[in-house]
C-alpha positions in Angstrom: 41.0 26.2 32.6 40.3 23.0 34.3 40.4 21.3 30.5 43.7 23.3 29.9 45.1 21.6 33.2 44.1 18.2 32.6 45.7 18.4 29.1 49.0 19.3 30.4 48.9 16.9 32.9 48.1 14.2 30.3 51.0 15.4 28.2 53.4 15.2 31.2 52.3 11.6 31.9 52.7 10.6 28.3 56.1 12.1 28.4 56.9 10.1 31.4 55.4 6.8 29.9 57.5 7.3 26.7 60.7 8.4 28.1 63.9 6.0 27.6 65.8 6.6 31.0 69.2 5.7 29.3 69.0 8.6 26.7 68.9 12.2 27.3 69.5 12.2 30.9 71.7 14.2 32.9 72.8 17.6 34.2 73.1 20.5 32.0 73.8 24.3 31.8 73.4 27.0 29.5 74.3 30.7 28.9 72.0 33.1 26.8 72.1 36.5 25.3 69.4 38.4 23.6 67.0 41.3 23.5 64.2 42.1 25.8 61.2 44.4 26.0 59.5 45.6 29.1 56.0 46.6 28.9 56.2 50.0 30.6 59.5 50.9 29.2 60.2 53.1 26.1 63.4 51.1 25.1 64.4 47.5 24.8 67.2 46.2 26.9 70.0 43.8 26.7 69.5 40.5 28.4 71.7 37.7 29.7 70.9 34.5 31.4 72.3 31.1 32.8 70.5 28.3 33.7 71.3 24.9 35.4 69.1 21.8 35.3 68.8 18.0 35.3 67.0 16.0 32.5 65.1 13.4 34.3 64.6 11.9 30.9 64.6 12.8 27.3 61.2 14.7 27.8 61.3 16.4 31.2 63.7 18.4 33.2 63.6 20.9 36.0 65.9 24.1 36.0 67.1 27.2 38.1 68.2 30.4 36.5 69.6 33.8 36.7 68.5 36.3 34.5 69.8 39.9 33.8 67.8 43.0 32.0 70.2 45.9 31.8 68.7 49.4 30.2 69.6 53.0 30.0 66.8 55.3 30.0 65.8 58.8 31.2 69.3 59.6 32.4 69.3 56.6 34.6 70.8 52.7 34.3 67.9 50.4 35.3 68.5 46.6 36.2 66.3 44.0 36.5 67.3 40.7 38.2 65.1 37.6 38.1 65.8 34.3 40.1 63.7 31.5 38.5 62.7 27.8 38.7 61.1 26.1 35.7 59.7 22.6 34.6 60.9 22.1 31.0 59.2 19.8 28.5 60.8 18.8 25.4 59.7 17.2 22.1 62.4 15.7 20.1 61.5 15.8 16.3 65.0 14.1 15.3 68.3 13.1 17.0 69.3 16.7 16.4 66.3 18.8 16.6 63.8 19.5 19.4 61.1 21.8 20.6 60.8 22.7 24.0 58.4 24.7 26.7 59.2 26.1 29.9 56.6 27.0 33.0 57.8 28.4 36.1 57.9 30.9 39.1 60.7 33.7 39.8 61.5 36.4 42.1 62.1 39.7 40.4 64.3 42.6 41.7 64.5 46.0 39.9 67.1 48.8 41.0 68.5 52.1 39.3 71.3 54.4 39.6 71.7 58.1 38.3 69.8 61.3 38.6 66.0 60.0 37.4 64.0 62.7 36.1 60.0 62.2 36.6 59.6 60.1 33.5 61.5 57.0 35.0 58.8 54.6 35.8 61.4 52.3 37.4 62.7 54.9 39.6 59.8 55.4 42.4 62.0 53.7 44.8 65.9 52.6 44.6 64.8 48.8 44.4 61.8 46.8 44.0 61.0 43.1 44.7 58.2 40.9 43.2 57.1 37.4 42.4 56.3 36.4 38.6 55.5 33.5 36.5 57.3 32.6 33.4 56.5 30.8 30.1 59.0 30.0 27.4 59.1 28.0 24.1 62.3 27.5 22.0 63.9 25.2 19.7 67.2 23.3 20.3 69.8 21.9 17.8 72.5 19.3 19.1 75.8 20.3 17.6 77.3 17.2 19.4 76.4 14.8 22.2 77.3 17.5 24.6 76.7 20.8 22.9 73.2 22.4 22.1 72.5 25.5 20.3 69.1 26.8 21.2 66.7 29.8 20.4 64.1 30.8 23.0 61.3 33.5 23.6 60.2 33.8 27.4 57.6 35.8 28.8 57.8 37.0 32.4 54.5 38.1 33.8 54.6 39.5 37.5 51.8 38.9 40.0 51.4 42.3 40.9 49.5 44.9 38.8 51.8 47.9 39.3 54.6 49.0 37.2 57.0 46.9 39.1 54.7 44.2 38.0 55.4 45.1 34.1 55.7 42.2 31.9 58.9 41.3 30.0 59.4 39.6 27.0 63.0 38.2 26.2 64.2 36.4 22.9 67.6 34.7 23.6 70.3 32.8 21.6 72.6 30.3 23.6 74.6 27.4 24.2 74.0 24.4 26.3 76.4 22.0 27.8 75.1 18.5 28.6 77.3 16.7 31.2 
């Protein structure tokens, strides 16, 4: 664990040392849609999210986001909302193509509506709130100076060990506008 933390801090320091402050800096917003699976649910769900962030340089950004996971199962509509903040490290491979990773924390809120039967694992209470961590990897392709197309796989892992703490894996495709 200590070696992993030291390695991550070293990569962060290298990215700051090699960053060109004049290129790749600025605010951005992205919108994404895709498919998600929740560990304790039998069906997948549609997901959509929006993130707003700031690139401090070409290699490092901070962002905040909202994620919605909507599902229909066991006679009820279930909804999971996640509000998160994340650090984003980017590795440019060319002028147009880059790989990135995100690490962050979030607040999850589950809710449901309808007449639930006993199989509905989200329906023990009308809503549930919990803390979680997130880790994501993605690829980005610049269509222009202001528009990027990106594909991302993100895992949300709750700190609790109950169902409310069930992990979620989301694969999304989206567009980013760089101001």
